C-alpha positions in Angstrom: 14.5 -3.0 6.0 11.3 -4.2 4.4 11.6 -5.3 0.7 8.4 -3.8 -0.8 9.2 -5.1 -4.2 9.4 -8.7 -2.9 6.3 -8.2 -0.7 4.0 -6.5 -3.3 5.3 -6.7 -6.8 3.6 -10.0 -7.5 0.3 -8.2 -7.1 1.0 -5.7 -9.9 -0.3 -6.4 -13.4 -2.1 -9.6 -12.3 -5.6 -10.5 -11.2 -4.2 -11.4 -7.7 -6.2 -9.5 -5.0 -4.7 -8.1 -1.8 -6.8 -9.2 1.2 -6.3 -6.9 4.1 -8.6 -5.1 6.5 -11.7 -5.8 4.5 -10.1 -4.7 1.3 -10.1 -7.2 -1.5 -8.7 -5.4 -4.5 -5.9 -5.3 -6.9 -2.7 -3.4 -6.0 -2.0 -0.4 -8.2 1.1 1.0 -6.5 3.2 1.0 -3.3 6.0 3.1 -1.9 7.7 4.7 1.1 6.5 7.5 3.3 8.9 9.9 5.1 8.9 12.9 7.3 11.3 14.9 5.1 14.4 13.3 6.8 13.8 9.7 7.6 11.6 6.9 6.3 8.5 6.5 8.5 6.6 3.7 6.8 5.1 2.7 3.5 1.8 2.8 1.6 -0.1 0.5 -0.7 -2.6 1.8 -3.2 -5.4 -0.4 -4.4 -8.3 0.4 -6.7 -10.1 2.5 -4.1 -7.9 2.7 -1.0 -4.5 3.9 0.3 -3.3 1.8 3.2 -0.6 3.1 5.5 1.9 1.0 7.5 4.8 1.8 9.8 8.3 0.4 9.4 7.3 -2.5 11.7 4.6 -3.4 9.1 1.9 -2.5 11.5 -1.3 -1.3 9.8 -1.9 2.4 10.6 -4.9 3.5 8.6 -6.7 3.4 5.3 -8.0 6.3 3.3 -10.5 6.1 0.4 -9.1 7.4 -2.9 -10.8 10.4 -4.3 -12.9 9.6 -7.4 -10.9 9.7 -10.6 -7.5 9.3 -8.9 -5.6 6.2 -10.1 
């Protein structure tokens, strides 16, 4: 199992930037995704994007956050 706290916590509340898929922003949050029964992956929220990954840590997609959502 992926330890999201170990992988992303050091980005929170710092000026450290995540550098992934042309996104160079601070991390605001991260968590798990599920299908209602099982974990399917995880997400990372930056200043302007939500990035989705599967349980193998493969990048799936990125979505721009709607204006005003933090």
